[in-house]
PyMOL Python script that loads the backbone (N, CA, C, O; Angstrom):
from pymol import cmd

cmd.read_pdbstr("""\
ATOM      1  N   MET A   1    -143.095-117.491 199.526  1.00  0.00           N
ATOM      2  CA  MET A   1    -142.265-118.208 198.571  1.00  0.00           C
ATOM      3  C   MET A   1    -140.798-118.051 198.966  1.00  0.00           C
ATOM      4  O   MET A   1    -140.356-116.968 199.350  1.00  0.00           O
ATOM      5  N   GLN A   2    -140.072-119.125 198.867  1.00  0.00           N
ATOM      6  CA  GLN A   2    -138.676-119.146 199.253  1.00  0.00           C
ATOM      7  C   GLN A   2    -137.778-118.756 198.079  1.00  0.00           C
ATOM      8  O   GLN A   2    -138.038-119.121 196.933  1.00  0.00           O
ATOM      9  N   THR A   3    -136.730-118.018 198.384  1.00  0.00           N
ATOM     10  CA  THR A   3    -135.771-117.648 197.354  1.00  0.00           C
ATOM     11  C   THR A   3    -134.618-118.650 197.342  1.00  0.00           C
ATOM     12  O   THR A   3    -134.446-119.436 198.273  1.00  0.00           O
ATOM     13  N   TYR A   4    -133.841-118.601 196.275  1.00  0.00           N
ATOM     14  CA  TYR A   4    -132.658-119.453 196.187  1.00  0.00           C
ATOM     15  C   TYR A   4    -131.716-119.156 197.353  1.00  0.00           C
ATOM     16  O   TYR A   4    -131.172-120.070 197.974  1.00  0.00           O
ATOM     17  N   LYS A   5    -131.532-117.879 197.640  1.00  0.00           N
ATOM     18  CA  LYS A   5    -130.612-117.480 198.717  1.00  0.00           C
ATOM     19  C   LYS A   5    -131.072-118.038 200.067  1.00  0.00           C
ATOM     20  O   LYS A   5    -130.260-118.547 200.841  1.00  0.00           O
ATOM     21  N   GLU A   6    -132.363-117.941 200.344  1.00  0.00           N
ATOM     22  CA  GLU A   6    -132.893-118.461 201.604  1.00  0.00           C
ATOM     23  C   GLU A   6    -132.691-119.971 201.707  1.00  0.00           C
ATOM     24  O   GLU A   6    -132.283-120.484 202.750  1.00  0.00           O
ATOM     25  N   ALA A   7    -132.979-120.670 200.619  1.00  0.00           N
ATOM     26  CA  ALA A   7    -132.825-122.122 200.610  1.00  0.00           C
ATOM     27  C   ALA A   7    -131.365-122.519 200.782  1.00  0.00           C
ATOM     28  O   ALA A   7    -131.050-123.455 201.516  1.00  0.00           O
ATOM     29  N   SER A   8    -130.484-121.805 200.106  1.00  0.00           N
ATOM     30  CA  SER A   8    -129.057-122.089 200.199  1.00  0.00           C
ATOM     31  C   SER A   8    -128.539-121.847 201.618  1.00  0.00           C
ATOM     32  O   SER A   8    -127.754-122.638 202.142  1.00  0.00           O
ATOM     33  N   GLU A   9    -128.976-120.764 202.225  1.00  0.00           N
ATOM     34  CA  GLU A   9    -128.556-120.458 203.596  1.00  0.00           C
ATOM     35  C   GLU A   9    -129.077-121.510 204.575  1.00  0.00           C
ATOM     36  O   GLU A   9    -128.369-121.902 205.502  1.00  0.00           O
ATOM     37  N   ARG A  10    -130.308-121.964 204.369  1.00  0.00           N
ATOM     38  CA  ARG A  10    -130.867-122.999 205.244  1.00  0.00           C
ATOM     39  C   ARG A  10    -130.097-124.305 205.086  1.00  0.00           C
ATOM     40  O   ARG A  10    -129.856-125.009 206.066  1.00  0.00           O
ATOM     41  N   LEU A  11    -129.712-124.627 203.855  1.00  0.00           N
ATOM     42  CA  LEU A  11    -128.891-125.826 203.640  1.00  0.00           C
ATOM     43  C   LEU A  11    -127.580-125.731 204.420  1.00  0.00           C
ATOM     44  O   LEU A  11    -127.148-126.704 205.038  1.00  0.00           O
ATOM     45  N   GLU A  12    -126.957-124.568 204.388  1.00  0.00           N
ATOM     46  CA  GLU A  12    -125.714-124.369 205.139  1.00  0.00           C
ATOM     47  C   GLU A  12    -125.942-124.546 206.637  1.00  0.00           C
ATOM     48  O   GLU A  12    -125.109-125.140 207.321  1.00  0.00           O
ATOM     49  N   GLN A  13    -127.057-124.039 207.151  1.00  0.00           N
ATOM     50  CA  GLN A  13    -127.391-124.204 208.571  1.00  0.00           C
ATOM     51  C   GLN A  13    -127.548-125.681 208.927  1.00  0.00           C
ATOM     52  O   GLN A  13    -127.064-126.136 209.964  1.00  0.00           O
ATOM     53  N   ILE A  14    -128.222-126.413 208.065  1.00  0.00           N
ATOM     54  CA  ILE A  14    -128.435-127.839 208.316  1.00  0.00           C
ATOM     55  C   ILE A  14    -127.101-128.576 208.363  1.00  0.00           C
ATOM     56  O   ILE A  14    -126.868-129.386 209.260  1.00  0.00           O
ATOM     57  N   VAL A  15    -126.237-128.300 207.409  1.00  0.00           N
ATOM     58  CA  VAL A  15    -124.930-128.966 207.372  1.00  0.00           C
ATOM     59  C   VAL A  15    -124.133-128.642 208.636  1.00  0.00           C
ATOM     60  O   VAL A  15    -123.548-129.535 209.249  1.00  0.00           O
ATOM     61  N   ARG A  16    -124.111-127.368 209.024  1.00  0.00           N
ATOM     62  CA  ARG A  16    -123.389-126.986 210.248  1.00  0.00           C
ATOM     63  C   ARG A  16    -123.958-127.706 211.471  1.00  0.00           C
ATOM     64  O   ARG A  16    -123.216-128.193 212.324  1.00  0.00           O
ATOM     65  N   ARG A  17    -125.275-127.762 211.538  1.00  0.00           N
ATOM     66  CA  ARG A  17    -125.913-128.409 212.693  1.00  0.00           C
ATOM     67  C   ARG A  17    -125.553-129.882 212.755  1.00  0.00           C
ATOM     68  O   ARG A  17    -125.236-130.406 213.823  1.00  0.00           O
ATOM     69  N   ILE A  18    -125.600-130.547 211.614  1.00  0.00           N
ATOM     70  CA  ILE A  18    -125.256-131.974 211.589  1.00  0.00           C
ATOM     71  C   ILE A  18    -123.797-132.173 211.992  1.00  0.00           C
ATOM     72  O   ILE A  18    -123.486-133.080 212.764  1.00  0.00           O
ATOM     73  N   GLU A  19    -122.915-131.344 211.483  1.00  0.00           N
ATOM     74  CA  GLU A  19    -121.485-131.485 211.774  1.00  0.00           C
ATOM     75  C   GLU A  19    -121.155-131.149 213.228  1.00  0.00           C
ATOM     76  O   GLU A  19    -120.334-131.825 213.849  1.00  0.00           O
ATOM     77  N   GLN A  20    -121.783-130.117 213.769  1.00  0.00           N
ATOM     78  CA  GLN A  20    -121.408-129.629 215.085  1.00  0.00           C
ATOM     79  C   GLN A  20    -122.178-130.278 216.233  1.00  0.00           C
ATOM     80  O   GLN A  20    -121.635-130.457 217.323  1.00  0.00           O
ATOM     81  N   GLU A  21    -123.438-130.630 215.992  1.00  0.00           N
ATOM     82  CA  GLU A  21    -124.272-131.098 217.097  1.00  0.00           C
ATOM     83  C   GLU A  21    -124.483-132.604 217.131  1.00  0.00           C
ATOM     84  O   GLU A  21    -124.925-133.133 218.150  1.00  0.00           O
ATOM     85  N   SER A  22    -124.183-133.297 216.063  1.00  0.00           N
ATOM     86  CA  SER A  22    -124.431-134.742 215.981  1.00  0.00           C
ATOM     87  C   SER A  22    -125.823-135.085 216.511  1.00  0.00           C
ATOM     88  O   SER A  22    -125.955-135.752 217.538  1.00  0.00           O
ATOM     89  N   PRO A  23    -126.865-134.624 215.805  1.00  0.00           N
ATOM     90  CA  PRO A  23    -128.227-134.867 216.288  1.00  0.00           C
ATOM     91  C   PRO A  23    -128.573-136.360 216.327  1.00  0.00           C
ATOM     92  O   PRO A  23    -127.962-137.174 215.635  1.00  0.00           O
ATOM     93  N   ASP A  24    -129.579-136.698 217.161  1.00  0.00           N
ATOM     94  CA  ASP A  24    -129.998-138.094 217.241  1.00  0.00           C
ATOM     95  C   ASP A  24    -130.612-138.518 215.905  1.00  0.00           C
ATOM     96  O   ASP A  24    -130.862-137.687 215.032  1.00  0.00           O
ATOM     97  N   VAL A  25    -130.845-139.793 215.767  1.00  0.00           N
ATOM     98  CA  VAL A  25    -131.260-140.346 214.482  1.00  0.00           C
ATOM     99  C   VAL A  25    -132.597-139.760 214.006  1.00  0.00           C
ATOM    100  O   VAL A  25    -132.779-139.556 212.806  1.00  0.00           O
ATOM    101  N   ASP A  26    -133.521-139.489 214.910  1.00  0.00           N
ATOM    102  CA  ASP A  26    -134.812-138.917 214.508  1.00  0.00           C
ATOM    103  C   ASP A  26    -134.645-137.505 213.957  1.00  0.00           C
ATOM    104  O   ASP A  26    -135.206-137.167 212.914  1.00  0.00           O
ATOM    105  N   GLU A  27    -133.882-136.694 214.653  1.00  0.00           N
ATOM    106  CA  GLU A  27    -133.642-135.315 214.197  1.00  0.00           C
ATOM    107  C   GLU A  27    -132.815-135.320 212.915  1.00  0.00           C
ATOM    108  O   GLU A  27    -133.067-134.534 212.003  1.00  0.00           O
ATOM    109  N   LEU A  28    -131.841-136.199 212.854  1.00  0.00           N
ATOM    110  CA  LEU A  28    -131.007-136.302 211.660  1.00  0.00           C
ATOM    111  C   LEU A  28    -131.859-136.646 210.435  1.00  0.00           C
ATOM    112  O   LEU A  28    -131.659-136.086 209.357  1.00  0.00           O
ATOM    113  N   THR A  29    -132.797-137.558 210.605  1.00  0.00           N
ATOM    114  CA  THR A  29    -133.681-137.939 209.507  1.00  0.00           C
ATOM    115  C   THR A  29    -134.494-136.747 209.024  1.00  0.00           C
ATOM    116  O   THR A  29    -134.637-136.541 207.819  1.00  0.00           O
ATOM    117  N   LYS A  30    -135.024-135.966 209.945  1.00  0.00           N
ATOM    118  CA  LYS A  30    -135.794-134.771 209.585  1.00  0.00           C
ATOM    119  C   LYS A  30    -134.920-133.754 208.859  1.00  0.00           C
ATOM    120  O   LYS A  30    -135.338-133.165 207.862  1.00  0.00           O
ATOM    121  N   LEU A  31    -133.709-133.553 209.363  1.00  0.00           N
ATOM    122  CA  LEU A  31    -132.808-132.582 208.748  1.00  0.00           C
ATOM    123  C   LEU A  31    -132.404-133.006 207.340  1.00  0.00           C
ATOM    124  O   LEU A  31    -132.360-132.181 206.427  1.00  0.00           O
ATOM    125  N   VAL A  32    -132.112-134.279 207.168  1.00  0.00           N
ATOM    126  CA  VAL A  32    -131.717-134.771 205.845  1.00  0.00           C
ATOM    127  C   VAL A  32    -132.885-134.669 204.866  1.00  0.00           C
ATOM    128  O   VAL A  32    -132.687-134.309 203.706  1.00  0.00           O
ATOM    129  N   ALA A  33    -134.100-134.981 205.323  1.00  0.00           N
ATOM    130  CA  ALA A  33    -135.275-134.861 204.456  1.00  0.00           C
ATOM    131  C   ALA A  33    -135.472-133.410 204.024  1.00  0.00           C
ATOM    132  O   ALA A  33    -135.773-133.142 202.861  1.00  0.00           O
ATOM    133  N   GLU A  34    -135.305-132.478 204.955  1.00  0.00           N
ATOM    134  CA  GLU A  34    -135.422-131.057 204.608  1.00  0.00           C
ATOM    135  C   GLU A  34    -134.321-130.657 203.631  1.00  0.00           C
ATOM    136  O   GLU A  34    -134.569-129.914 202.681  1.00  0.00           O
ATOM    137  N   ALA A  35    -133.113-131.147 203.865  1.00  0.00           N
ATOM    138  CA  ALA A  35    -131.985-130.815 202.990  1.00  0.00           C
ATOM    139  C   ALA A  35    -132.219-131.319 201.572  1.00  0.00           C
ATOM    140  O   ALA A  35    -131.870-130.638 200.607  1.00  0.00           O
ATOM    141  N   VAL A  36    -132.802-132.498 201.438  1.00  0.00           N
ATOM    142  CA  VAL A  36    -133.092-133.051 200.108  1.00  0.00           C
ATOM    143  C   VAL A  36    -134.084-132.145 199.377  1.00  0.00           C
ATOM    144  O   VAL A  36    -133.893-131.836 198.201  1.00  0.00           O
ATOM    145  N   LYS A  37    -135.135-131.723 200.066  1.00  0.00           N
ATOM    146  CA  LYS A  37    -136.131-130.830 199.447  1.00  0.00           C
ATOM    147  C   LYS A  37    -135.490-129.513 199.031  1.00  0.00           C
ATOM    148  O   LYS A  37    -135.747-129.008 197.939  1.00  0.00           O
ATOM    149  N   LEU A  38    -134.656-128.960 199.905  1.00  0.00           N
ATOM    150  CA  LEU A  38    -133.994-127.691 199.597  1.00  0.00           C
ATOM    151  C   LEU A  38    -133.031-127.842 198.422  1.00  0.00           C
ATOM    152  O   LEU A  38    -132.935-126.964 197.565  1.00  0.00           O
ATOM    153  N   SER A  39    -132.326-128.959 198.398  1.00  0.00           N
ATOM    154  CA  SER A  39    -131.385-129.209 197.307  1.00  0.00           C
ATOM    155  C   SER A  39    -132.110-129.302 195.964  1.00  0.00           C
ATOM    156  O   SER A  39    -131.651-128.742 194.968  1.00  0.00           O
ATOM    157  N   LYS A  40    -133.235-130.003 195.937  1.00  0.00           N
ATOM    158  CA  LYS A  40    -134.025-130.098 194.711  1.00  0.00           C
ATOM    159  C   LYS A  40    -134.521-128.720 194.285  1.00  0.00           C
ATOM    160  O   LYS A  40    -134.476-128.375 193.105  1.00  0.00           O
ATOM    161  N   PHE A  41    -134.992-127.941 195.244  1.00  0.00           N
ATOM    162  CA  PHE A  41    -135.475-126.589 194.969  1.00  0.00           C
ATOM    163  C   PHE A  41    -134.362-125.753 194.336  1.00  0.00           C
ATOM    164  O   PHE A  41    -134.575-125.089 193.322  1.00  0.00           O
ATOM    165  N   CYS A  42    -133.177-125.793 194.943  1.00  0.00           N
ATOM    166  CA  CYS A  42    -132.051-125.007 194.431  1.00  0.00           C
ATOM    167  C   CYS A  42    -131.645-125.462 193.031  1.00  0.00           C
ATOM    168  O   CYS A  42    -131.358-124.635 192.165  1.00  0.00           O
ATOM    169  N   THR A  43    -131.622-126.758 192.815  1.00  0.00           N
ATOM    170  CA  THR A  43    -131.269-127.285 191.501  1.00  0.00           C
ATOM    171  C   THR A  43    -132.256-126.820 190.439  1.00  0.00           C
ATOM    172  O   THR A  43    -131.858-126.423 189.344  1.00  0.00           O
ATOM    173  N   GLU A  44    -133.545-126.870 190.768  1.00  0.00           N
ATOM    174  CA  GLU A  44    -134.566-126.411 189.825  1.00  0.00           C
ATOM    175  C   GLU A  44    -134.416-124.920 189.521  1.00  0.00           C
ATOM    176  O   GLU A  44    -134.550-124.495 188.374  1.00  0.00           O
ATOM    177  N   LYS A  45    -134.137-124.133 190.561  1.00  0.00           N
ATOM    178  CA  LYS A  45    -133.946-122.690 190.366  1.00  0.00           C
ATOM    179  C   LYS A  45    -132.755-122.424 189.456  1.00  0.00           C
ATOM    180  O   LYS A  45    -132.842-121.595 188.550  1.00  0.00           O
ATOM    181  N   LEU A  46    -131.651-123.114 189.687  1.00  0.00           N
ATOM    182  CA  LEU A  46    -130.452-122.911 188.876  1.00  0.00           C
ATOM    183  C   LEU A  46    -130.681-123.344 187.432  1.00  0.00           C
ATOM    184  O   LEU A  46    -130.238-122.671 186.500  1.00  0.00           O
ATOM    185  N   THR A  47    -131.371-124.465 187.248  1.00  0.00           N
ATOM    186  CA  THR A  47    -131.667-124.951 185.901  1.00  0.00           C
ATOM    187  C   THR A  47    -132.534-123.937 185.151  1.00  0.00           C
ATOM    188  O   THR A  47    -132.276-123.632 183.987  1.00  0.00           O
ATOM    189  N   LYS A  48    -133.552-123.426 185.821  1.00  0.00           N
ATOM    190  CA  LYS A  48    -134.438-122.443 185.207  1.00  0.00           C
ATOM    191  C   LYS A  48    -133.679-121.162 184.862  1.00  0.00           C
ATOM    192  O   LYS A  48    -133.854-120.607 183.778  1.00  0.00           O
ATOM    193  N   ALA A  49    -132.845-120.699 185.777  1.00  0.00           N
ATOM    194  CA  ALA A  49    -132.067-119.485 185.526  1.00  0.00           C
ATOM    195  C   ALA A  49    -131.104-119.688 184.357  1.00  0.00           C
ATOM    196  O   ALA A  49    -130.919-118.788 183.538  1.00  0.00           O
ATOM    197  N   ASP A  50    -130.499-120.860 184.282  1.00  0.00           N
ATOM    198  CA  ASP A  50    -129.575-121.158 183.191  1.00  0.00           C
ATOM    199  C   ASP A  50    -130.292-121.100 181.839  1.00  0.00           C
ATOM    200  O   ASP A  50    -129.775-120.529 180.879  1.00  0.00           O
ATOM    201  N   LYS A  51    -131.474-121.689 181.775  1.00  0.00           N
ATOM    202  CA  LYS A  51    -132.245-121.667 180.527  1.00  0.00           C
ATOM    203  C   LYS A  51    -132.639-120.242 180.145  1.00  0.00           C
ATOM    204  O   LYS A  51    -132.579-119.865 178.975  1.00  0.00           O
ATOM    205  N   GLN A  52    -133.040-119.459 181.137  1.00  0.00           N
ATOM    206  CA  GLN A  52    -133.420-118.066 180.868  1.00  0.00           C
ATOM    207  C   GLN A  52    -132.223-117.268 180.345  1.00  0.00           C
ATOM    208  O   GLN A  52    -132.350-116.472 179.414  1.00  0.00           O
ATOM    209  N   LEU A  53    -131.073-117.492 180.954  1.00  0.00           N
ATOM    210  CA  LEU A  53    -129.874-116.785 180.500  1.00  0.00           C
ATOM    211  C   LEU A  53    -129.491-117.193 179.082  1.00  0.00           C
ATOM    212  O   LEU A  53    -129.104-116.347 178.275  1.00  0.00           O
ATOM    213  N   GLU A  54    -129.595-118.470 178.778  1.00  0.00           N
ATOM    214  CA  GLU A  54    -129.296-118.933 177.413  1.00  0.00           C
ATOM    215  C   GLU A  54    -130.229-118.275 176.399  1.00  0.00           C
ATOM    216  O   GLU A  54    -129.796-117.872 175.319  1.00  0.00           O
ATOM    217  N   GLU A  55    -131.524-118.166 176.754  1.00  0.00           N
ATOM    218  CA  GLU A  55    -132.490-117.525 175.863  1.00  0.00           C
ATOM    219  C   GLU A  55    -132.164-116.043 175.669  1.00  0.00           C
ATOM    220  O   GLU A  55    -132.259-115.521 174.558  1.00  0.00           O
ATOM    221  N   LEU A  56    -131.784-115.378 176.741  1.00  0.00           N
ATOM    222  CA  LEU A  56    -131.439-113.956 176.640  1.00  0.00           C
ATOM    223  C   LEU A  56    -130.181-113.743 175.793  1.00  0.00           C
ATOM    224  O   LEU A  56    -130.112-112.817 174.985  1.00  0.00           O
ATOM    225  N   ILE A  57    -129.209-114.597 175.988  1.00  0.00           N
ATOM    226  CA  ILE A  57    -127.975-114.494 175.195  1.00  0.00           C
ATOM    227  C   ILE A  57    -128.277-114.755 173.723  1.00  0.00           C
ATOM    228  O   ILE A  57    -127.722-114.095 172.844  1.00  0.00           O
ATOM    229  N   ALA A  58    -129.154-115.717 173.458  1.00  0.00           N
ATOM    230  CA  ALA A  58    -129.550-116.000 172.074  1.00  0.00           C
ATOM    231  C   ALA A  58    -130.234-114.788 171.461  1.00  0.00           C
ATOM    232  O   ALA A  58    -130.033-114.492 170.283  1.00  0.00           O
ATOM    233  N   GLN A  59    -131.036-114.091 172.245  1.00  0.00           N
ATOM    234  CA  GLN A  59    -131.696-112.877 171.753  1.00  0.00           C
ATOM    235  C   GLN A  59    -130.671-111.803 171.417  1.00  0.00           C
ATOM    236  O   GLN A  59    -130.832-111.067 170.443  1.00  0.00           O
ATOM    237  N   LEU A  60    -129.633-111.715 172.213  1.00  0.00           N
ATOM    238  CA  LEU A  60    -128.572-110.746 171.922  1.00  0.00           C
ATOM    239  C   LEU A  60    -127.873-111.085 170.600  1.00  0.00           C
ATOM    240  O   LEU A  60    -127.553-110.203 169.803  1.00  0.00           O
ATOM    241  N   ASP A  61    -127.648-112.372 170.393  1.00  0.00           N
ATOM    242  CA  ASP A  61    -126.990-112.808 169.156  1.00  0.00           C
ATOM    243  C   ASP A  61    -127.867-112.546 167.944  1.00  0.00           C
ATOM    244  O   ASP A  61    -127.358-112.324 166.845  1.00  0.00           O
ATOM    245  N   GLU A  62    -129.179-112.570 168.133  1.00  0.00           N
ATOM    246  CA  GLU A  62    -130.110-112.350 167.018  1.00  0.00           C
ATOM    247  C   GLU A  62    -130.376-110.863 166.747  1.00  0.00           C
ATOM    248  O   GLU A  62    -130.858-110.493 165.676  1.00  0.00           O
ATOM    249  N   ALA A  63    -130.060-110.039 167.712  1.00  0.00           N
ATOM    250  CA  ALA A  63    -130.337-108.596 167.573  1.00  0.00           C
ATOM    251  C   ALA A  63    -129.508-108.018 166.443  1.00  0.00           C
ATOM    252  O   ALA A  63    -128.349-108.390 166.257  1.00  0.00           O
ATOM    253  N   PRO A  64    -130.113-107.097 165.680  1.00  0.00           N
ATOM    254  CA  PRO A  64    -129.329-106.452 164.610  1.00  0.00           C
ATOM    255  C   PRO A  64    -128.177-105.650 165.198  1.00  0.00           C
ATOM    256  O   PRO A  64    -128.328-104.958 166.205  1.00  0.00           O
ATOM    257  N   LYS A  65    -127.066-105.756 164.569  1.00  0.00           N
ATOM    258  CA  LYS A  65    -125.881-105.050 165.055  1.00  0.00           C
ATOM    259  C   LYS A  65    -125.734-103.723 164.317  1.00  0.00           C
ATOM    260  O   LYS A  65    -125.755-103.661 163.088  1.00  0.00           O
ATOM    261  N   GLU A  66    -125.588-102.681 165.102  1.00  0.00           N
ATOM    262  CA  GLU A  66    -125.411-101.352 164.495  1.00  0.00           C
ATOM    263  C   GLU A  66    -123.945-101.152 164.170  1.00  0.00           C
ATOM    264  O   GLU A  66    -123.061-101.596 164.902  1.00  0.00           O
ATOM    265  N   LEU A  67    -123.706-100.481 163.070  1.00  0.00           N
ATOM    266  CA  LEU A  67    -122.325-100.218 162.640  1.00  0.00           C
ATOM    267  C   LEU A  67    -121.858 -98.873 163.076  1.00  0.00           C
ATOM    268  O   LEU A  67    -120.721 -98.493 162.798  1.00  0.00           O
TER     269      LEU A  67
END
""", "prot")
cmd.dss("prot")
cmd.show_as("cartoon", "prot")
cmd.util.cbc("prot")
cmd.orient("prot")
């Protein structure tokens, strides 16, 4: 299973490769397709983490406060 960090680092590698190497159209197509998948993965991870954090913060707000 891939982590957010791994996916993010791979996205950075793809961008650098495209910028520095100017790959041919076939390789470019493969790289862009991979980048799209990685981008969706990262977005889903961030969305899920955001929801989890909101739920945890809500739990803190609901917790009884000691005086």
